[in-house]
SEMAR-916385 format. One record per residue: residue in one letter; z, x, y of N, C-alpha, C, CB in turn. Coordinates in steps of 0.2 Angstrom, whole numbers, plus 2048, in hexadecimal, padded with zeros to 3 digits. Glycine has a CB too. Example, Ala and Ser with C-alpha at 12.3 -4.5 7.8 and 13.67 -1.06 7.14 Angstrom:
<nodes>
NODE aa  nZ  nX  nY caZ caX caY  cZ  cX  cY cbZ cbX cbY
NODE  a 827 842 7E4 827 83E 7EA 827 842 7F0 82D 839 7EA
NODE  s 823 840 7F5 824 844 7FB 827 840 800 81D 846 7FD
</nodes>
This chain:
<nodes>
NODE aa  nZ  nX  nY caZ caX caY  cZ  cX  cY cbZ cbX cbY
NODE  m 4AA F99 7D5 4A5 F9F 7D3 4A9 FA5 7D2 4A0 FA0 7D9
NODE  s 4A7 FA9 7CD 4AA FAF 7CC 4AA FB4 7D1 4A7 FB2 7C5
NODE  n 4AE FB9 7D1 4AE FBE 7D6 4A8 FC2 7D6 4B4 FC3 7D5
NODE  p 4A4 FC3 7DC 49E FC6 7DC 49E FCD 7D9 49B FC6 7E3
NODE  k 4A4 FD0 7DA 4A4 FD7 7D7 4A4 FD7 7CF 4AB FDA 7DA
NODE  l 4A6 FD2 7CC 4A6 FD1 7C5 4A0 FCF 7C2 4AC FCD 7C3
NODE  l 49B FCC 7C6 495 FC9 7C3 490 FCE 7C1 492 FC4 7C9
NODE  l 48D FCD 7BC 487 FD1 7BA 482 FD1 7BE 485 FD0 7B2
NODE  p 47E FD7 7C0 479 FD6 7C4 473 FD3 7C1 476 FDE 7C6
NODE  l 46F FCF 7C5 469 FCB 7C3 463 FD0 7C3 468 FC5 7C7
NODE  r 461 FD3 7BE 45B FD7 7BD 455 FD3 7BB 45D FDD 7B9
NODE  i 450 FD2 7BF 44B FCE 7BD 446 FD3 7BA 447 FCB 7C4
NODE  p 444 FD1 7B4 43F FD5 7AF 438 FD5 7B2 43F FD2 7A8
NODE  e 435 FDA 7B0 42D FDA 7B2 42A FD5 7AE 42B FE2 7B1
NODE  l 426 FD1 7B1 423 FCB 7AE 41C FCC 7AD 424 FC5 7B2
NODE  g 419 FD2 7B0 412 FD3 7AF 40F FD3 7A7 410 FD9 7B2
NODE  p 413 FD7 7A3 411 FD7 79C 411 FD0 799 415 FDC 798
NODE  s 416 FCC 79A 417 FC6 797 412 FC1 79A 41E FC3 799
NODE  l 40F FC2 7A0 40A FBE 7A3 403 FBF 79F 409 FBE 7AA
NODE  g 402 FC5 79C 3FD FC6 798 3F6 FC5 79B 3FD FC2 792
NODE  k 3F2 FC1 798 3EB FC0 79A 3EB FBC 7A1 3E7 FBC 795
NODE  l 3F0 FBA 7A3 3F0 FB7 7AA 3F0 FBC 7AF 3F7 FB3 7AB
NODE  v 3F2 FC2 7AD 3F1 FC8 7B2 3EB FCC 7B0 3F7 FCD 7B1
NODE  t 3E9 FCD 7AA 3E4 FD1 7A8 3DD FCE 7A8 3E5 FD5 7A1
NODE  g 3DD FC7 7A7 3D7 FC3 7A7 3D5 FC2 7A0 3D1 FC7 7AA
NODE  t 3D1 FBD 79F 3CF FBA 798 3C9 FBD 796 3CF FB3 798
NODE  p 3C7 FBD 78F 3C1 FC0 78D 3BB FBC 78D 3C2 FC2 786
NODE  r 3BC FB5 790 3B6 FB1 790 3B6 FAE 797 3B7 FAB 78B
NODE  p 3B3 FB2 79C 3B2 FAF 7A2 3AD FA9 7A2 3B0 FB5 7A7
NODE  s 3AF FA4 7A6 3AA F9E 7A6 3A5 F9F 7AB 3AE F98 7A8
NODE  d 39E F9F 7A9 399 F9F 7AD 398 F99 7B1 392 FA0 7A9
NODE  w 39B F93 7AE 39A F8D 7B2 39F F8C 7B8 39C F87 7AD
NODE  l 3A5 F8F 7B7 3AA F8F 7BC 3AF F95 7BC 3AE F88 7BC
NODE  p 3AD F9A 7BF 3B2 FA0 7BF 3B9 F9E 7C2 3AF FA5 7C3
NODE  l 3BE FA0 7BE 3C5 F9E 7C0 3C9 FA4 7C2 3C8 F9A 7BA
NODE  d 3C6 FAA 7C2 3CA FB0 7C3 3CE FAF 7CA 3C6 FB6 7C4
NODE  g 3CC FAC 7CF 3CF FAC 7D5 3D6 FA8 7D4 3CB FA9 7DB
NODE  t 3D5 FA2 7D1 3DB F9E 7D0 3E0 FA1 7CB 3D9 F97 7CD
NODE  r 3DD FA5 7C6 3E2 FA8 7C1 3E6 FAE 7C5 3DE FAB 7BC
NODE  y 3E2 FB1 7C9 3E5 FB7 7CD 3EB FB4 7D2 3E0 FBB 7D1
NODE  r 3E9 FAE 7D5 3EE FAB 7DA 3F5 FA9 7D6 3EB FA6 7DE
NODE  l 3F4 FA6 7D0 3F9 FA4 7CC 3FE FAA 7CA 3F7 FA0 7C6
NODE  a 3FA FAF 7C7 3FE FB5 7C5 402 FB8 7CB 3FA FBA 7C2
NODE  t 3FE FB9 7D1 401 FBB 7D7 407 FB7 7D9 3FC FBC 7DD
NODE  c 407 FB1 7D9 40C FAD 7DB 413 FAE 7D7 40A FA5 7DA
NODE  i 412 FAF 7D0 418 FB0 7CC 41B FB7 7CE 416 FAF 7C5
NODE  i 416 FBC 7CE 418 FC3 7D0 41C FC3 7D6 412 FC8 7CF
NODE  s 419 FBF 7DB 41C FBF 7E2 423 FBC 7E2 418 FBC 7E7
NODE  s 424 FB7 7DE 42A FB3 7DD 42F FB8 7DA 42A FAD 7D9
NODE  t 42D FBC 7D5 431 FC1 7D2 434 FC6 7D7 42D FC5 7CC
NODE  g 42F FC9 7DB 431 FCD 7E0 436 FCA 7E5 42B FD0 7E4
NODE  e 435 FC4 7E7 43A FC1 7EB 441 FC0 7E8 437 FBA 7EE
NODE  a 441 FBE 7E2 447 FBE 7DE 44B FC4 7DD 446 FBB 7D7
NODE  r 447 FCA 7DD 44A FD0 7DC 44E FD2 7E3 445 FD6 7DB
NODE  r 44A FD0 7E9 44D FD2 7EF 453 FCE 7F0 448 FD0 7F5
NODE  l 453 FC7 7EF 459 FC3 7EF 45F FC5 7EB 458 FBC 7EE
NODE  a 45D FC7 7E5 462 FCA 7E0 466 FD0 7E3 460 FCB 7D9
NODE  a 462 FD5 7E6 464 FDB 7E9 469 FD9 7EE 45F FDF 7EB
NODE  n 468 FD4 7F2 46D FD2 7F7 472 FCD 7F5 469 FCE 7FD
NODE  e 473 FCD 7EE 479 FC9 7EB 478 FC1 7ED 47F FCB 7EE
NODE  e 472 FBF 7EE 470 FB8 7EF 46E FB5 7E8 46B FB7 7F5
NODE  r 473 FB5 7E4 471 FB3 7DD 46E FAC 7DC 478 FB3 7D9
NODE  a 471 FA7 7DF 46E FA0 7DE 466 FA0 7E1 472 F9B 7E2
NODE  a 465 FA3 7E7 45F FA4 7EA 45A FA8 7E6 45F FA7 7F1
NODE  a 45C FAD 7E3 458 FB1 7DE 456 FAD 7D8 45C FB8 7DC
NODE  l 45B FAA 7D5 459 FA6 7CF 454 FA0 7D1 45F FA3 7CC
NODE  a 455 F9D 7D7 450 F98 7D9 449 F9B 7DA 453 F94 7DF
NODE  a 449 FA1 7DD 443 FA4 7DF 43E FA4 7D9 444 FAA 7E2
NODE  i 441 FA6 7D3 43D FA6 7CD 43F FA1 7C8 43E FAD 7CA
NODE  g 441 F9B 7CB 444 F96 7C6 43E F91 7C5 449 F92 7CA
NODE  r 440 F8C 7C2 43C F86 7BF 437 F84 7C4 440 F81 7BC
NODE  a 439 F82 7CA 435 F80 7CF 430 F84 7D1 439 F7E 7D6
NODE  a 431 F8B 7D2 42C F90 7D3 426 F90 7CE 42F F97 7D4
NODE  w 428 F90 7C8 423 F90 7C3 41F F89 7C3 426 F91 7BC
NODE  q 422 F84 7C3 41F F7D 7C3 41A F7D 7C9 424 F78 7C3
NODE  e 41D F7F 7CF 418 F7E 7D5 412 F83 7D4 41C F80 7DB
NODE  a 413 F89 7D2 40D F8D 7D1 408 F8A 7CC 410 F94 7CE
NODE  w 40B F87 7C6 406 F85 7C1 403 F7F 7C4 40A F83 7BB
NODE  e 406 F7A 7C7 403 F74 7CA 3FE F76 7CF 408 F6F 7CD
NODE  e 3FF F7B 7D3 3FA F7D 7D8 3F4 F80 7D5 3FD F82 7DD
NODE  a 3F5 F84 7D0 3EF F86 7CC 3EB F81 7C9 3F2 F8B 7C6
NODE  v 3EE F7C 7C6 3EB F76 7C3 3E7 F72 7C8 3EF F71 7BF
NODE  s 3EA F71 7CE 3E7 F6E 7D4 3E1 F72 7D6 3EB F6C 7D9
NODE  s 3E1 F78 7D7 3DC F7C 7D9 3D6 F7C 7D4 3DE F84 7DA
NODE  v 3D8 F7D 7CE 3D2 F7D 7C9 3CF F76 7C9 3D5 F7E 7C2
NODE  a 3D3 F70 7C9 3D0 F6A 7CA 3CB F69 7CF 3D5 F64 7CA
NODE  d 3CD F6C 7D5 3C8 F6C 7DB 3C2 F6F 7DA 3CC F6E 7E1
NODE  l 3C2 F75 7D6 3BD F79 7D5 3B8 F75 7D0 3BF F80 7D2
NODE  v 3BB F72 7CB 3B7 F6F 7C6 3B3 F69 7C9 3BC F6C 7C0
NODE  l 3B7 F65 7CE 3B4 F5F 7D1 3AE F62 7D6 3B9 F5B 7D5
NODE  s 3AF F67 7D9 3AA F6A 7DE 3A4 F6C 7DA 3AD F70 7E2
NODE  r 3A5 F6F 7D4 39F F71 7D0 39C F6B 7CD 3A2 F76 7CA
NODE  i 39F F66 7CB 39C F60 7C8 398 F5D 7CD 3A2 F5B 7C5
NODE  a 39B F5C 7D3 397 F59 7D9 391 F5C 7DA 39C F58 7DF
NODE  e 391 F63 7DA 38B F67 7DC 386 F65 7D6 38D F6E 7DC
NODE  q 388 F65 7D0 383 F64 7CA 380 F5D 7CB 387 F65 7C4
NODE  l 384 F58 7CC 382 F51 7CC 37D F51 7D2 387 F4C 7CD
NODE  e 37E F53 7D8 37A F53 7DE 373 F56 7DC 37D F56 7E4
NODE  a 374 F5C 7D9 36E F60 7D8 369 F5C 7D3 36F F67 7D5
NODE  e 36C F59 7CE 368 F55 7C9 365 F4F 7CC 36C F53 7C3
NODE  a 369 F4C 7D1 367 F46 7D4 361 F47 7D9 36D F43 7D8
NODE  v 362 F4D 7DC 35C F4E 7E1 356 F50 7DD 35E F54 7E5
NODE  a 357 F54 7D7 351 F56 7D3 34D F50 7D1 353 F5A 7CE
NODE  v 350 F4A 7CF 34D F44 7CC 34B F3F 7D2 351 F41 7C7
NODE  g 34C F41 7D8 34A F3D 7DE 34E F37 7DF 343 F3B 7DC
NODE  m 355 F37 7DD 359 F32 7DE 35B F31 7E5 360 F33 7DA
NODE  s 35B F2B 7E8 35C F29 7EF 363 F2B 7F1 35B F22 7F0
NODE  r 364 F2C 7F7 36A F2F 7FA 370 F2A 7F9 36A F30 802
NODE  r 36E F23 7F9 373 F1E 7F8 375 F1E 7F1 370 F17 7FA
NODE  r 371 F1F 7EC 373 F1F 7E5 376 F26 7E4 36C F1F 7E1
NODE  r 374 F2B 7E7 378 F31 7E6 37F F31 7E8 375 F37 7EA
NODE  g 380 F2D 7EE 387 F2C 7F0 38B F28 7EB 387 F28 7F6
NODE  e 388 F24 7E7 38C F21 7E1 38F F25 7DC 388 F1B 7DE
NODE  l 38C F2B 7DC 38E F30 7D7 394 F34 7D9 388 F35 7D5
NODE  g 397 F33 7DF 39C F37 7E2 3A2 F36 7DD 39E F34 7E9
NODE  i 3A6 F3B 7DD 3AD F3B 7D9 3B2 F3A 7DE 3AE F43 7D6
NODE  g 3B6 F34 7DC 3BB F32 7E0 3C2 F34 7DE 3BB F2A 7E0
NODE  a 3C7 F32 7E2 3CE F34 7E1 3D1 F32 7DA 3D3 F30 7E6
NODE  a 3CE F2D 7D7 3D1 F2B 7D0 3CE F30 7CB 3CE F24 7CF
NODE  d 3C8 F33 7CC 3C5 F38 7C8 3C9 F3E 7C9 3BE F39 7CA
NODE  r 3CB F40 7CF 3CF F46 7D0 3D6 F46 7CC 3D0 F48 7D7
NODE  r 3D9 F40 7CD 3E0 F3F 7CA 3DF F3F 7C2 3E3 F38 7CC
NODE  a 3DA F3C 7C0 3D9 F3D 7B8 3D8 F44 7B6 3D3 F38 7B6
NODE  l 3D4 F47 7BA 3D2 F4E 7B8 3D8 F53 7B9 3CD F51 7BD
NODE  v 3DC F52 7BE 3E3 F56 7BF 3E7 F54 7B9 3E6 F54 7C5
NODE  a 3E8 F4E 7B7 3EC F4C 7B1 3EA F4F 7AB 3EC F45 7B0
NODE  r 3E3 F4F 7AA 3E1 F52 7A3 3E2 F5A 7A3 3D9 F51 7A3
NODE  l 3E0 F5D 7A9 3E1 F64 7A9 3E9 F66 7A9 3DE F67 7AF
NODE  g 3ED F63 7AD 3F4 F64 7AD 3F7 F63 7A6 3F7 F60 7B2
NODE  s 3F5 F5F 7A2 3F8 F5D 79C 3F8 F63 797 3F5 F57 799
NODE  v 3F4 F68 798 3F3 F6E 794 3F9 F72 794 3ED F72 795
NODE  g 3FD F71 79A 403 F75 79B 409 F72 799 403 F77 7A2
NODE  s 409 F6D 795 40F F69 793 414 F6D 78F 40D F63 78F
NODE  d 412 F72 78C 417 F76 788 41B F7B 78D 413 F7B 783
NODE  l 419 F7B 793 41C F7F 798 423 F7C 79A 418 F81 79E
NODE  v 423 F75 79A 428 F71 79D 42F F73 799 427 F6A 79C
NODE  p 42F F72 793 436 F74 790 438 F7B 791 436 F72 788
NODE  v 433 F7F 791 435 F86 792 438 F87 799 42F F8B 792
NODE  l 436 F84 79E 438 F84 7A5 43F F80 7A5 434 F81 7AA
NODE  d 440 F7B 7A1 446 F78 7A1 44C F7D 79E 446 F72 79C
NODE  e 44A F80 799 44E F85 796 450 F8B 79B 44B F88 790
NODE  l 44B F8D 79F 44C F92 7A4 451 F90 7A9 445 F94 7A8
NODE  d 451 F89 7AB 456 F87 7B0 45D F87 7AD 454 F7F 7B2
NODE  e 45D F85 7A7 464 F86 7A3 467 F8D 7A3 464 F83 79C
NODE  r 462 F92 7A1 464 F99 7A1 466 F9B 7A8 45F F9D 79E
NODE  a 463 F99 7AD 464 F9B 7B4 46B F99 7B6 45F F99 7B9
NODE  n 46D F93 7B4 474 F90 7B6 479 F95 7B2 474 F89 7B4
NODE  d 478 F97 7AC 47C F9B 7A8 47D FA2 7AB 47A F9B 7A1
NODE  a 477 FA4 7AE 477 FAB 7B1 47A FAC 7B8 470 FAE 7B1
NODE  l 47A FA6 7BB 47D FA6 7C2 484 FA9 7C3 47D F9F 7C5
NODE  d 488 FA8 7BE 48F FAA 7BE 491 FAF 7B9 494 FA4 7BF
NODE  a 48C FB2 7B6 48D FB6 7B0 490 FBC 7B2 486 FB8 7AD
NODE  t 495 FBE 7AD 499 FC4 7AE 498 FC8 7A8 4A1 FC3 7AF
NODE  a 49C FCE 7A7 49C FD2 7A1 49E FCE 79B 4A0 FD8 7A2
NODE  l 4A2 FC9 79C 4A4 FC5 796 49F FC1 793 4AA FC1 798
NODE  n 49A FBF 797 494 FBB 794 48D FBF 796 494 FB4 797
NODE  r 48D FC5 795 487 FC9 796 481 FC6 793 488 FD0 794
NODE  g 481 FC2 78E 47C FBF 78B 478 FBA 78F 47E FBC 784
NODE  a 47C FB7 794 479 FB2 798 473 FB5 79C 47F FAF 79C
NODE  v 474 FBB 79F 46F FBE 7A3 469 FC0 79F 472 FC4 7A7
NODE  e 46B FC2 799 466 FC4 794 461 FBE 792 468 FC8 78E
NODE  a 465 FB9 791 461 FB3 78F 45D FB0 794 466 FAD 78C
NODE  w 45F FB1 79A 45B FAF 7A0 455 FB3 7A1 45F FAF 7A7
NODE  q 456 FBA 7A0 450 FBE 7A0 44B FBD 79B 453 FC6 7A0
NODE  e 44D FBB 795 449 FBA 790 445 FB3 791 44C FB9 789
NODE  s 449 FAE 795 445 FA8 796 440 FA9 79B 44B FA3 799
NODE  l 441 FAE 7A0 43C FAF 7A5 435 FB2 7A1 43E FB5 7AA
NODE  k 437 FB7 79D 431 FB9 799 42D FB4 795 433 FBF 794
NODE  l 431 FAF 792 42E FAA 78E 42A FA5 792 434 FA6 78A
NODE  a 42D FA4 798 429 FA0 79D 422 FA3 79F 42D F9E 7A4
NODE  a 423 FAA 7A0 41C FAD 7A1 417 FAD 79C 41E FB5 7A3
NODE  r 41A FAD 796 415 FAD 790 412 FA6 78F 419 FAF 789
NODE  h 416 FA1 791 414 F9A 790 40F F98 796 41A F95 790
NODE  l 410 F9C 79C 40C F9B 7A1 405 F9E 7A0 40F F9E 7A8
NODE  e 405 FA3 79C 3FF FA6 79A 3FB FA1 795 400 FAD 797
NODE  a 3FF F9F 790 3FC F9A 78C 3F9 F94 78F 401 F98 786
NODE  a 3FD F91 794 3FB F8B 798 3F4 F8D 79B 400 F89 79D
NODE  w 3F4 F93 79E 3EE F95 7A2 3E8 F95 79D 3EE F9C 7A5
NODE  l 3E9 F98 797 3E3 F98 792 3E1 F91 790 3E5 F9D 78C
NODE  a 3E6 F8D 78F 3E4 F86 78E 3E1 F83 793 3EB F82 78C
NODE  l 3E2 F84 799 3DF F82 79F 3D8 F84 79F 3E3 F84 7A6
NODE  e 3D6 F8A 79E 3CF F8C 79D 3CB F88 798 3CF F94 79C
NODE  q 3CF F87 793 3CB F83 78D 3CA F7C 790 3CF F83 787
NODE  g 3CF F79 794 3CE F73 797 3C8 F72 79B 3D5 F71 79A
NODE  v 3C7 F78 79F 3C1 F78 7A4 3BB F78 7A0 3C2 F7E 7A8
NODE  e 3BB F7B 79A 3B5 F7B 796 3B4 F74 793 3B6 F80 790
NODE  r 3B9 F70 791 3B8 F69 78F 3B5 F65 795 3BF F67 78C
NODE  e 3B8 F66 79B 3B5 F62 7A0 3AE F64 7A2 3B9 F64 7A7
NODE  e 3AC F6A 7A1 3A5 F6C 7A1 3A1 F68 79C 3A4 F73 7A0
NODE  s 3A3 F67 796 39F F63 791 39F F5C 793 3A2 F64 78A
NODE  r 3A5 F59 795 3A5 F52 797 3A1 F51 79D 3AD F51 799
NODE  w 3A0 F55 7A2 39C F53 7A8 395 F55 7A7 39F F56 7AE
NODE  r 394 F59 7A2 38D F5B 7A0 389 F55 79E 38C F61 79B
NODE  g 38C F51 79A 389 F4A 798 387 F46 79E 38E F47 793
NODE  v 38C F46 7A3 38A F42 7A9 384 F44 7AD 390 F41 7AE
NODE  a 384 F4B 7AD 37F F4E 7B1 378 F4D 7AD 380 F56 7B2
NODE  d 378 F4D 7A7 372 F4C 7A3 370 F45 7A4 374 F4D 79B
NODE  q 374 F40 7A4 372 F39 7A6 36F F39 7AD 378 F34 7A6
NODE  v 372 F3C 7B2 36F F3C 7B8 368 F3F 7B8 373 F40 7BD
NODE  a 367 F45 7B4 361 F48 7B4 35B F44 7B0 362 F4F 7B0
NODE  g 35E F3F 7AC 359 F3B 7A8 357 F35 7AC 35C F39 7A2
NODE  w 35A F34 7B2 359 F2E 7B6 352 F2E 7B9 35E F2D 7BC
NODE  r 34F F28 7B9 348 F28 7BC 348 F22 7C1 343 F27 7B6
NODE  r 344 F23 7C6 344 F1E 7CB 340 F17 7C8 340 F20 7D1
NODE  p 343 F11 7C9 340 F0B 7C7 339 F0A 7C9 344 F05 7C9
NODE  l 335 F08 7C5 32E F07 7C6 32C F00 7C9 329 F09 7C0
NODE  w 330 EFC 7C8 32F EF5 7CB 32D EF4 7D2 334 EF0 7C9
NODE  p 331 EF8 7D6 330 EF7 7DE 329 EFA 7DF 335 EFB 7E2
NODE  v 327 EFF 7DC 320 F02 7DD 31B EFD 7DB 31F F09 7D9
NODE  g 31C EFA 7D5 317 EF5 7D2 317 EEF 7D7 319 EF3 7CB
NODE  l 31C EED 7D9 31D EE7 7DE 319 EE8 7E4 324 EE5 7DF
NODE  a 31A EEE 7E7 316 EF0 7ED 30F EF0 7EC 319 EF7 7F0
NODE  a 30D EF3 7E6 306 EF4 7E4 303 EED 7E4 305 EF8 7DE
NODE  a 306 EE8 7E0 304 EE1 7DF 303 EDE 7E6 309 EDD 7DB
NODE  l 308 EDF 7EB 307 EDB 7F1 301 EDE 7F5 30E EDD 7F5
NODE  v 2FF EE4 7F4 2F9 EE7 7F7 2F3 EE5 7F4 2FA EEE 7F8
NODE  l 2F3 EE5 7ED 2ED EE5 7E9 2EB EDD 7E8 2ED EE8 7E2
NODE  l 2EF ED9 7E7 2EE ED2 7E6 2EA ECF 7EB 2F4 ECE 7E4
NODE  p 2EC ECF 7F2 2E8 ECC 7F7 2E2 ECF 7F8 2EC ECD 7FE
NODE  t 2E1 ED6 7F7 2DB ED9 7F7 2D6 ED7 7F2 2DC EE1 7F6
NODE  l 2D9 ED6 7EC 2D4 ED3 7E6 2D2 ECC 7E7 2D8 ED4 7DF
NODE  w 2D7 EC8 7EA 2D5 EC1 7EB 2D0 EC1 7F1 2DB EBD 7EE
NODE  l 2D0 EC5 7F6 2CB EC5 7FB 2C5 EC7 7F9 2CE EC9 801
NODE  g 2C5 ECC 7F4 2BF ECE 7F1 2BB EC9 7ED 2C0 ED4 7ED
NODE  l 2BF EC5 7EA 2BC EC0 7E6 2B9 EBA 7EA 2C1 EBC 7E1
NODE  i 2BC EB9 7F0 2BA EB4 7F5 2B3 EB7 7F8 2BF EB3 7FB
NODE  l 2B3 EBD 7FA 2AD EC0 7FD 2A7 EC0 7F8 2AE EC7 800
NODE  g 2A9 EC1 7F2 2A4 EC2 7EC 2A1 EBB 7EA 2A6 EC5 7E7
NODE  g 2A4 EB6 7ED 2A2 EAF 7EB 2A5 EAC 7E4 29B EAF 7EA
NODE  y 2AA EB0 7E2 2AD EAE 7DB 2B2 EA9 7DC 2B0 EB4 7D8
NODE  v 2B5 EA8 7E2 2BA EA4 7E4 2B8 EA0 7EA 2C1 EA7 7E4
NODE  d 2B9 E99 7EA 2B8 E96 7F0 2BD E98 7F6 2B8 E8E 7EF
NODE  v 2BA E98 7FC 2BF E99 802 2C3 E93 803 2BA E9B 808
NODE  p 2CA E94 803 2CE E8F 804 2CD E8C 80B 2D6 E91 803
NODE  i 2CF E85 80B 2CE E82 812 2D2 E85 817 2D0 E7A 811
NODE  w 2D8 E87 816 2DC E8A 81B 2D9 E90 81E 2E3 E8B 819
NODE  l 2D6 E94 819 2D3 E9A 81C 2CD E99 820 2D1 E9F 816
NODE  q 2C9 E94 81E 2C3 E92 822 2C5 E8F 829 2BF E8C 81E
NODE  s 2CB E8C 829 2CD E89 830 2CF E8F 834 2D3 E84 82F
NODE  a 2D3 E94 831 2D5 E9A 835 2CF E9E 837 2DA E9E 830
NODE  w 2CA E9E 833 2C4 EA2 835 2C1 E9F 83B 2BF EA3 82F
NODE  s 2C0 E98 83A 2BD E95 840 2C1 E95 846 2BC E8D 83E
NODE  a 2C7 E95 846 2CB E95 84C 2CB E9B 84F 2D3 E93 84A
NODE  i 2CA EA1 84B 2C9 EA7 84F 2C3 EA9 851 2CB EAD 849
NODE  f 2BD EA7 84D 2B7 EAA 84F 2B2 EA5 853 2B3 EAC 849
NODE  d 2B4 E9E 853 2B0 E99 856 2B2 E97 85D 2B0 E93 851
NODE  r 2B6 E9B 860 2B8 E9A 867 2B2 E9C 86B 2BE E9E 868
</nodes>
């Protein structure tokens, strides 16, 4: 490693402007599923990592400073945001399906079959997470630039500047990934609205009611025909009658 006295200082740029709408919010809030809480936590996570990196850089802990705002920090923050949004989506879907099922009188057992399982969650996380695929090569580049900046001196000042630009680029791509994630949530709303509509259109089968009615009405009708003299009394019924009343 180069002499610390000759190394260029690691100055972490202000990332707020590059995070853009991730900080200021988007113009189309979702009535179906508000995401401001998750957006705020994602932006706060990156800004906090930036602050930690500045603290470490001031203490000449260069490797730790680069790691604090490095690839892993961005990736972890993004994956946590995707997971949080997926949980919100699944919770909202479950509420809608349950409400529709109750409204149409679906039995508790049948409502239980509507439950969303682990496989559904994994598929949802994969769909939502895929919108951030463009972030991956940017973070790979950030890692490369960080390695160059670690031992940068006045002779290769451009290494630190390139790393700083990579940080800003990562912030802009994170903003783009978030906007794409919001669009992904809108697609999920449309996807699951169809399922909710199917539940709303469910009707309780009528054959059990018809069967129960038949079991009650047919014996009554038959007995009425016997009492009216339209049908002969069967021998077994005569025997039963005599056994009961001729004692």
